[in-house]
C-alpha positions in Angstrom: 0.0 0.0 0.0 1.4 3.4 -0.9 1.7 6.2 1.5 -0.1 9.5 1.1 1.9 12.2 -0.6 2.1 14.1 2.7 3.7 11.2 4.4 6.2 10.8 1.6 7.2 14.5 1.8 7.8 14.1 5.5 10.5 11.4 4.8 12.5 13.7 2.4 14.8 16.6 2.9 13.5 19.4 0.7 15.5 22.7 -0.2 14.2 25.8 -1.7 15.9 27.3 -4.7 17.3 30.1 -2.6 18.6 27.7 0.0 20.4 25.5 -2.4 21.8 28.5 -4.3 23.0 30.0 -1.0 24.5 26.7 0.1 26.4 26.4 -3.2 27.6 30.0 -2.9 29.0 29.4 0.5 30.7 26.2 -0.6 32.3 27.8 -3.6 33.4 30.9 -1.7 35.1 28.7 1.0 36.7 26.4 -1.5 37.8 28.9 -4.2 39.0 32.0 -2.3 42.1 34.1 -3.1 42.6 32.7 -6.6 44.8 34.0 -9.4 43.2 33.2 -12.7 44.8 33.8 -16.1 42.6 34.6 -19.1 41.7 36.9 -21.9 39.1 39.7 -21.4 35.9 39.6 -23.5 32.6 41.5 -23.5 34.0 44.3 -21.3 31.2 46.6 -20.1 31.7 49.7 -17.9 28.5 50.5 -16.0 27.6 54.1 -15.0 27.8 52.9 -11.4 31.6 52.4 -11.9 31.4 48.6 -11.8 33.1 46.6 -14.7 31.5 43.5 -16.1 33.5 41.1 -18.3 34.2 37.5 -19.2 37.5 35.7 -18.6 38.1 33.1 -21.3 40.7 30.8 -22.8 40.5 28.2 -25.6 38.6 25.7 -23.4 36.1 27.7 -21.3 34.9 31.1 -20.1 34.1 32.5 -16.7 31.8 35.5 -16.0 33.5 38.2 -13.8 32.7 41.4 -12.1 34.9 44.1 -10.6 33.1 46.5 -8.3 33.8 50.3 -8.3 35.9 50.3 -5.1 38.4 48.0 -6.7 38.0 49.3 -10.3 39.2 52.8 -9.5 42.6 51.5 -8.5 43.3 50.0 -11.9 46.4 51.3 -13.6 45.3 50.4 -17.1 42.1 50.4 -19.2 40.6 46.9 -19.5 39.8 46.2 -23.2 38.5 43.2 -25.1 41.4 40.9 -26.0 43.7 42.0 -23.2 45.5 39.1 -21.5 45.3 39.5 -17.7 45.9 37.9 -14.4 42.8 38.4 -12.1 42.8 37.9 -8.4 39.6 37.3 -6.4 37.2 34.6 -5.3 34.4 32.5 -6.9 30.9 33.5 -5.9 27.3 33.0 -7.1 25.0 35.6 -8.4 21.9 34.3 -6.7 19.2 36.0 -8.8 20.4 34.0 -11.8 22.0 31.1 -10.1 25.2 31.7 -12.1 28.6 31.4 -10.6 31.3 34.1 -11.4 34.6 35.4 -10.1 34.5 38.6 -8.1 37.8 40.3 -9.1 39.6 42.5 -6.6 42.9 43.0 -8.4 43.9 42.7 -12.0 47.0 43.3 -14.0 47.9 42.7 -17.7 50.0 39.7 -18.6 53.3 40.3 -20.4 53.3 44.1 -19.7 53.0 45.9 -16.4 49.8 47.7 -15.7 51.6 51.1 -15.7 53.3 50.5 -19.0 50.1 49.4 -20.6 48.2 52.4 -19.2 51.0 54.7 -20.4 50.8 53.3 -24.0 47.0 53.4 -24.0 46.8 57.1 -23.0 49.7 58.0 -25.3 47.9 56.4 -28.3 44.6 58.1 -27.4 46.1 61.6 -27.0 48.2 61.2 -30.2 45.1 60.4 -32.2 43.5 63.6 -30.8 46.6 65.6 -32.1 47.8 66.8 -28.7 51.4 65.8 -29.6 51.4 67.6 -33.0 54.3 69.8 -33.6 52.2 72.6 -35.2 50.2 73.2 -32.0 53.3 73.8 -29.9 54.0 77.4 -28.9 57.5 78.9 -29.1 59.3 80.1 -26.0 59.9 83.9 -25.7 63.5 85.1 -26.2 63.7 87.0 -22.8 60.9 86.0 -20.4 60.2 88.5 -17.6 58.0 86.3 -15.4 58.3 82.5 -14.9 55.7 80.2 -13.2 56.9 76.9 -11.8 54.6 74.0 -10.7 56.5 71.7 -8.4 57.1 70.7 -4.8 58.6 73.7 -2.9 60.8 71.4 -0.9 62.1 69.1 -3.6 65.5 69.1 -5.4 63.9 70.2 -8.7 63.0 73.7 -7.4 66.5 74.1 -5.9 68.2 73.2 -9.2 65.9 75.5 -11.2 66.4 78.5 -8.9 70.2 78.0 -8.8 70.5 78.0 -12.6 68.0 80.8 -13.1 69.8 83.1 -10.6 73.1 82.4 -12.2 71.9 83.1 -15.8 69.5 85.9 -15.3 69.0 87.1 -11.6 66.4 89.8 -12.6 63.8 87.2 -13.6 60.6 87.2 -11.6 59.8 83.6 -10.5 56.5 82.4 -8.9 56.2 78.9 -7.5 52.9 77.1 -7.3 53.4 74.4 -4.6 52.1 71.0 -5.6 52.6 67.4 -4.6 54.5 65.6 -7.4 54.0 62.1 -6.0 51.1 60.2 -4.7 47.4 60.0 -5.2 46.7 63.8 -4.9 49.6 64.9 -7.1 47.9 64.8 -10.4 45.0 67.0 -9.2 47.4 69.5 -7.7 49.6 69.7 -10.8 46.5 70.2 -13.0 45.2 72.9 -10.7 48.6 74.6 -10.7 48.8 74.9 -14.5 45.2 76.2 -14.6 45.7 78.7 -11.8 48.8 80.2 -13.3 46.9 80.6 -16.6 44.0 82.4 -14.8 46.4 84.7 -13.0 48.1 85.6 -16.2 51.2 87.7 -16.8 53.5 84.7 -17.1 55.8 84.2 -20.1 56.5 80.5 -19.5 55.3 77.7 -17.1 57.7 75.0 -16.0 56.2 71.7 -14.7 59.0 69.9 -12.9 60.1 67.2 -10.5 63.3 65.1 -10.0 63.9 61.6 -11.0 62.3 58.4 -9.7 60.6 55.2 -10.7 57.7 54.9 -13.1 55.4 54.8 -10.1 57.0 58.0 -8.7 56.5 59.8 -12.0 53.0 58.5 -12.6 51.1 61.7 -11.8 52.7 63.2 -14.9 51.2 60.4 -17.0 47.6 61.2 -15.9 45.2 62.4 -18.5 44.1 65.4 -16.4 47.6 66.8 -16.3 48.1 66.2 -20.0 44.9 68.0 -20.9 45.7 71.0 -18.6 49.1 71.4 -20.3 47.5 71.1 -23.8 44.9 73.8 -22.9 47.5 76.2 -21.4 47.6 79.6 -23.3 51.1 80.0 -21.8 54.0 78.0 -23.2 54.8 75.0 -21.0 58.1 73.3 -20.5 58.0 69.8 -19.0 61.1 68.9 -16.9 60.2 65.6 -15.2 62.7 63.0 -14.1 66.1 62.4 -15.7 67.1 62.4 -19.3 66.0 58.8 -19.9 62.6 59.3 -18.3 59.6 60.1 -20.6 56.1 61.0 -19.4 52.9 61.9 -21.2 53.5 65.5 -20.0 56.8 65.5 -22.0 54.9 64.7 -25.2 52.1 67.2 -24.8 54.2 70.1 -23.5 55.5 72.8 -25.9 59.1 71.9 -24.9 60.6 68.9 -23.2 63.6 69.4 -21.0 65.7 66.4 -19.9 66.2 67.7 -16.4 65.0 70.6 -14.3 68.4 72.3 -14.6 68.2 71.9 -18.3 64.8 73.5 -18.3 66.2 76.6 -16.6 68.9 76.8 -19.3 66.3 76.5 -22.1 64.0 79.1 -20.6 66.5 81.9 -20.1 69.7 82.8 -21.9 72.8 84.0 -20.0 72.4 87.7 -19.2 76.0 88.5 -20.3 75.3 86.8 -23.7 72.3 89.0 -24.2 74.2 92.1 -23.2 77.0 91.2 -25.6 74.5 90.7 -28.4 72.9 94.1 -27.6 76.3 95.8 -27.6 77.2 94.2 -31.0 73.9 95.4 -32.5 74.4 98.9 -31.0 77.9 99.1 -32.6 76.7 98.0 -35.9 73.9 100.6 -35.7 76.5 103.3 -35.0 78.6 102.3 -38.0 75.6 102.3 -40.3 74.4 105.8 -39.1 77.9 107.2 -39.3 78.3 105.9 -42.9 75.0 107.4 -43.9 75.7 110.7 -42.3 79.1 110.9 -44.1 77.5 110.0 -47.4 74.8 112.7 -47.0 77.4 115.2 -45.9 79.5 114.6 -49.0 76.4 115.1 -51.2 75.5 118.4 -49.4 79.0 119.7 -49.8 79.1 118.8 -53.5 75.8 120.6 -54.1 76.8 123.6 -52.0 80.1 124.0 -54.0 78.2 124.3 -57.3 79.0 127.6 -59.2 75.3 128.3 -59.7 75.0 128.9 -55.9 78.1 131.0 -55.6 76.5 134.3 -56.8 73.4 133.7 -54.6 75.4 132.8 -51.6 77.7 135.9 -52.1 74.6 138.2 -52.3 73.1 136.8 -49.2 76.4 137.1 -47.3 76.8 140.7 -48.4 73.3 141.6 -47.3 73.8 139.8 -44.0 77.0 141.9 -43.5 75.0 145.0 -44.2 72.3 144.0 -41.7 75.0 143.5 -39.1 76.5 146.9 -39.8 73.1 148.6 -39.6 72.3 146.8 -36.4 75.6 148.0 -34.9 75.0 151.6 -36.1 71.5 151.5 -34.6 72.8 150.2 -31.3 75.6 152.8 -31.3 73.1 155.6 -31.9 70.7 154.3 -29.2 73.6 154.0 -26.8 74.7 157.6 -27.5 71.2 158.9 -27.0 70.9 156.9 -23.9 74.2 158.4 -22.6 73.0 161.9 -23.4 69.7 161.4 -21.6 71.5 159.8 -18.7 73.8 162.8 -18.4 70.7 165.1 -18.5 69.0 163.0 -15.9 72.1 163.1 -13.7 72.3 166.9 -14.1 68.6 167.3 -13.4 68.9 165.0 -10.4 71.7 167.1 -9.0 69.6 170.2 -9.4 66.7 168.6 -7.8 68.8 167.4 -4.9 70.2 170.9 -4.5 66.7 172.2 -4.4 65.5 169.2 -2.3 62.4 168.9 -4.5 61.5 165.2 -4.2 58.4 165.4 -6.3 60.2 166.9 -9.3 62.8 164.2 -9.0 60.2 161.5 -9.1 58.6 162.9 -12.2 62.0 163.1 -13.9 62.7 159.4 -13.1 59.3 158.5 -14.6 60.1 160.5 -17.7 63.4 158.6 -17.9 61.7 155.3 -17.7 59.3 156.3 -20.5 62.2 157.4 -22.6 63.9 154.1 -22.0 60.8 152.3 -23.2 60.7 154.5 -26.3 64.3 153.9 -27.0 63.8 150.1 -26.8 60.8 150.3 -29.0 62.7 152.4 -31.5 65.5 149.9 -31.5 63.1 147.0 -32.1 61.3 149.0 -34.9 64.6 149.8 -36.7 65.7 146.2 -36.4 62.4 144.9 -37.7 62.6 147.4 -40.6 66.1 146.2 -41.4 65.0 142.5 -41.2 62.0 143.2 -43.5 64.3 145.0 -45.9 66.6 142.0 -45.9 63.7 139.6 -46.5 62.6 141.7 -49.4 66.1 141.8 -50.9 66.5 138.0 -50.3 63.1 137.4 -52.1 64.2 139.5 -55.1 67.5 137.7 -55.0 65.8 134.3 -55.0 63.6 135.4 -57.9 66.8 136.4 -59.8 68.6 133.2 -58.8 70.2 131.4 -61.8 68.7 128.2 -60.6 65.2 129.7 -60.8 65.9 131.1 -64.2 67.3 127.8 -65.4 64.3 126.0 -64.1 62.0 128.1 -66.4 63.8 126.8 -69.5 66.6 129.4 -69.8 70.4 128.7 -69.9 73.7 130.2 -69.1 76.4 130.3 -71.8 80.1 130.6 -70.9 83.2 131.2 -73.0 86.2 128.8 -72.8 87.8 131.4 -70.5 84.8 131.1 -68.1 83.3 134.4 -69.0 79.5 134.7 -69.0 78.2 135.7 -72.5 75.7 138.5 -72.7 76.2 139.7 -76.4 76.6 137.7 -79.5 79.5 139.9 -80.5 81.5 138.7 -77.5 82.3 135.5 -79.3 83.6 134.5 -82.7 82.5 131.7 -85.1 84.3 128.5 -84.4 84.9 129.2 -80.7 83.8 126.6 -78.1 81.3 127.5 -75.5 79.6 125.7 -72.5 75.9 125.9 -71.9 74.6 125.3 -68.4 71.0 124.0 -68.3 68.7 123.4 -65.3 69.9 119.8 -65.3 73.3 119.1 -67.0 75.7 121.0 -69.3 76.3 121.1 -73.1 79.7 121.7 -74.8 79.0 123.6 -78.1 80.8 125.3 -81.0 79.6 128.7 -82.5 78.6 128.4 -86.1 77.4 132.0 -86.7 76.4 135.1 -84.8 73.3 137.3 -85.2 72.5 140.5 -83.4 69.0 141.1 -81.9 68.5 143.8 -84.7 69.0 141.2 -87.4 66.5 138.8 -85.7 63.9 141.6 -85.7 64.5 142.3 -89.4 64.1 138.7 -90.3 60.9 138.4 -88.4 59.6 141.6 -90.1 60.4 140.2 -93.6 58.5 137.1 -92.8 
């Protein structure tokens, strides 16, 4: 006889789905804890929560995996499909689906270190964006007046920089933005330093610097935030990180890469004495050029001034200038004689007034003398002005009669071979050589025939 279904259920151990899944989970987690698993990444998905979901696989099987945000933020590289990795964690079960998976707490690439892989990934990404292109790099100024430095204020780099800067150009204004150059907070502080110096403005160059160290020590300068801050800087940036053999992403994106902090100082500023020597050399060359030009112009002026056409004009001006001087001397002598005469009269009048003790009459006489002096001064100015106007009138007439002015209107001057100016056709014979001065140039001519002005008039009348 068969038992009732209720009796049969009482004889069995029955688990719920949740119970058995939880039991399997506990068993797996105790058995497969702290595992290193080698595999290739596949189906990598980054959730907005910060968690990373992917599959670890090889040629025989595949294993679902998850890396939660708290562990994912410590990754030194970017997980991509096809990357061979070593993952450390424990096996667990995702109960809602009853699927087992590995919960990864640490992960590193196989074959390359995590830092090297991250370095190459970021370098490739920024290169594709053109941040390393030579055409976007800004030139450094020849003589910077103000320099900004982003570095640790207590490190060896700032000491090397300041020592070289002071030796080469002590007048340079240097501002240091203090920033950590190692550790988790370093990248954010370096980025902020470059941005703050740009906001302040007035800097000719920014130097981002630190001394040597391991790749881990230099890692803040391989962060994307630092690279983008340097690329966005409106001020030229010099990267001086590590030693000569060290290269960082900051070196590639900066406008100039210096192998060491000391070398950065030498690149940024020239030696002051070299600059002064160059300025002195340019100043000397300028003096030579100006002196040569002045001598050349002086020679031209002298040649023009010595031309015979100016001799008569110059002589006339000199003669009239001499007359003006003589007239001025005569006028002054006349005024002085009159002044002497009036002074004697005043003295005589003063003596008479003093003898009579008449103060009022003496005061009037002095006032009359003052007026007389004013009239004398006015007379002298008037005579001098008249003489100057006369000279100007004569000079204007002389200029109107200047040979150059006459030549410029199409006339010419004819000279005999003996240098005598011809005024009559009868002063020369047929066959004689003469020289004709034009407004520009001279002509050497020979006389073929002579005609008087009377003959010209008769010929015109016959016509």
